[in-house]
N, C-alpha and C positions, 0 to 999 in steps of 0.2 A: 694118303700125304701127311705132311709134318705135324698138320695138325689134330686128326683122328692116330697116326704111329703114334706121337709121342707126348703132345702137350695133353690130351685129353687121356691119355694112358700114365701120367704123371712121369716120364719118363726123362731121364737125363739122355743129354747125347752131345758128344763134337759132331759136326758138319764140316767136313776137310774142304779147304778150298772156297769159304764160301763169300768170304769178303776179299779176295786177291783184285780184284776188279778196281779196288778201291784206292784214289788219288793216297788215303792216310796210307799206304801199303811204304809208301817213302819218309815216313816220318821217323826219325831218328834226334841222338843228341847234338849233330852237325846241325840239321834244317830244322828243328824245332828251336835251339839256341838262339841263329841267324831270324829267327822270323819274331820270337816271345823272350829273349834272354834277358828280358829285365822285368817282364812280365810277374806279378807272383803267384803261385798255388801251393794250395795247402798239403803238406807233408806233417803228418801227426797233428799235434796240438798249435802250428803255428807255419806261419806263409812264410815262404821262399821264394827269389826273382831264380827262376830260373836257371840261369846261370850256375849262380852261388850253392845249387841245389845239387847240382850235375858235380860241381866240385866234391861236392860233400859225399856222394856217393861213389864215387869213382875214388876214395880214400878210407872211406870210415871201414871200421874192424868193431863195430858197433854188436850185440849181441842180438838187440831186435831194430836192424837198421831201418830207418826214415823214408818211405817211400810215398812218391804224389798219390794225393786218393781227392779228386778234387771235385768239387759235387757245382763250382761256382764259373766251368769253363767255358762254357759257353758262352759268359756274359764277361769275363777276362781277357776271351782270348777267340772270338766270334767267326774267325775265321776258317775255324777248325770244323767246325761244322759243315762249311765248304767238301769238306776230304773224304766224309763217308756219309752215308741215308741208314735207313734202318732197313737191313734185310728185308728182303719182300716175302720171306713164309712168315714174316710178325706182319706184313701190312691188315692193319684192321683189326687187331687186337688187344688197342693200349685204350681201355675203357678210360682212365686216368684222362687224356683226353677233354673228356667231356667238361671236366673242371676247369679249363684255360689255367690261369695262372694258381688257382686256388689249390692244382694239384701237388702233390707231396714232392719230393726232392726225385730224381725217377733215372738222373742220368749221370758219369762220372769218368774222368779223364786218370789213368792209369800209368804211374811209370815208375820203374823199380828194378834195381838189380837184384844177382844171385842173390839168395838169404830173404830177401823181403816176401812179404807176400801178408795176405790175410788168415787169421782165426780162423777156428770155429767158428759159424755165427749161421743163425734162419736171415734170410733179407724181410725187412719190415713189411708190415699191411698186406700179408699174405699175396704179396706180387710173385711172378713170376720172373725170370730174368734171361740176357743174352750176354753173353761177353765174348768179343770180338777180338784178338792178337794181333797187333800190324807189324811187330817186332820181338824176337824174342821167342821165349817158350815158357810156360805156364804149368805145374802139375797140378790137379785137381783131385780132389778125395770128395767124394758124396755119398751121404746114407740116407735110408728113407725118413720122412716124418715120422716122429716117435721114437726114436732110434739116435740120440744123444752120444758120441762116442766116447769112450771111456777117459778120466782125466776131464772132461769136460761137464760142467755142472750148472745148468739152466734155474733160474730162478723159475716158481710155480707159474708167473705169468709169460715168461718167456723173454722178461724183456732185457733183461740182464743174465750175463753166462760168466763162469768161473772158469778160467783154465789156466794152464802153466802160461809164464811170461812172454816167451818166443816161442813161434810156431816150431824149432827146430827142435826146440825142446821136450815138448811132444812127441815127434816121430821120434826122438830118443828113448822115450820113458814110455809112452801109449801106444804106437804103432804095431808091436806085435803083438802086444793085446787088443785089440783090434782085429787084427787078425785070427786071434783063435775063435775071440767072440763071434764073430764072423762066420767060421767054420761050425762050430756050434749053434745056433739060432740062423738058421735059412731067412727069416723074415728080414734080416738085419742085409741088406742087395747093395755090397759094399761097391760102387762105382768107382773105377782109375782111371784115369787117362793123361795127357800130357797133347796142350791144346800147341801149335805151331804159328806160326806168321802164316797169315790169312783162313787160319779156323776161328768155327765159332765155337764156345760150348752152350748151352740150353740148360737152365735150371730151373724145374717144377716148381711150385709155389711148398713149402712147409720142408724143404728139403736143405738138410743139415751138410754143410760145406766149407774145407777150406784151401787154400789156394798157397802155393810154392814158386817163387819164381825162379828159373833156374838158369838166367841167362843175366848178363850185364844189358843196363838197357833196354830191359823188358817191357812194353808198349801198346794197354789195350782202352779200347772203351768199354764202357758197360750200360744198360740199361734195363729199368725194371718195368713193368707193366703187367 
């Protein structure tokens, strides 16, 4: 089963069609703005009303486009929680539930247009994570624990990571170097794939990963455990 094949083996995987039954599959710019257009969501270091952020996202030419990455969405727009659920394959796996309100941040809403995304990082608190796409596509790159990608320099404690300003800049300058490094080092088991609408990716604890949004209005929810 999933626990034995993937979580216990520390093996990332894309589970195709895992969340196609969610009501959240109907999320889009139009449906979300009609419900939450005036609600502020976090994008970068600031909060933006959702409708205003969409206006920005549709016309921006920034090297590092802002995208919504909001850990407060459950309190800002609690109705969204009715549109999805923790997938069955993860039921009973979240030990942080025992901490109640004292648990660390654990779920986020993500909305981004093409070229935006998350730079290379490790998830906090040695957690695993799942990330489910309900609209658009995300390109994933993952590397095993102890294999920081070229151009990415973590501090000794791993709390801070220095890397190129934009994810596209990293792809331009270091992606081919990564491919050569992987070919020369069998332990560097690069996992790469595209997660489409209705699909879910599992990220084991300690795996380096980066994510690039391939389509405009790409929408996902993610949860750590």
